[in-house]
N, C-alpha and C positions, 0 to 999 in steps of 0.2 A: 306494090301495082296492085292494081285491080284484076278482079277474076270474074266472068261471068258462066255459071253451071246451066245449060239449056233445061237440062233435065229437071231441072228443079227450078228454074224460073230465078234462081236468086243471086245478085251480082256481090261477092264482098270486096266492097272499097275502102282503100285504104284511105288513111287520112293525110297521107300526101300529096293524092289525087285530087280527092274532096277541095283541098287548098289550092292545088294547082288550077283547077276549073272554075272554082269559085270566083264569081263576078258579079253579083247581084248588089244592089245599094245597100244590103245588110251585111256585106264586106267590106273593109277599110283596106289597102293596097300592102299597109304594115303591120297589119294582124294577122296571126294565124290562128285560127279558131281549137277549139281543143274536139273530138272525134263527138262529144255530147251532143255540142251546138249543132252538128250536121244530122245526129240522130233523130232531136229533137223538129228539126226544118226540114227532114223526109218525114217523119209519121203527122207533121201537121198539115202535109199535103195528101195525105191518107196513106202513105206507103206503109207495111208491114214489114219493120225495122226489129233484128236482134242478133245475137251473137255479139255485142260490142264489147271492144277491150278498147285498149289505150289508143291503137294505132290503127284500127280497122273497126269496120260495123259490116254485118250484112243486110239487106234490102233484098224483097220481093220485088224486082222489077228490072225491065230492060236497061243494061247500061246506057242505050241513049237518052231514055228517058230521064235519066238521072243527069246525065251530064250538061242535055238540055235546061234539066232544072237548076243545077248550078250557076250554071253561065248567064243567065237567063233570057235564052233562046226560045223557051215554050209561052212565051209570051206573046211570040209571033206569030205563031201556029194555030 
């Protein structure tokens, strides 16, 4: 499960949540990318990613922004 810390501005994003929300063109529904894929994707969009383990990562960003990015909704904003 993902958790957002308002004091630090850091979202701990679980691999399961990333895979569940990810629906952009770079993701096939029958494949489940590893956490490194999401760390690179978020980094390419300018987010500060740290604390990467096999099942979660930490990113300095509001939860809503990350889920909009993974779902593809940010292109409509």
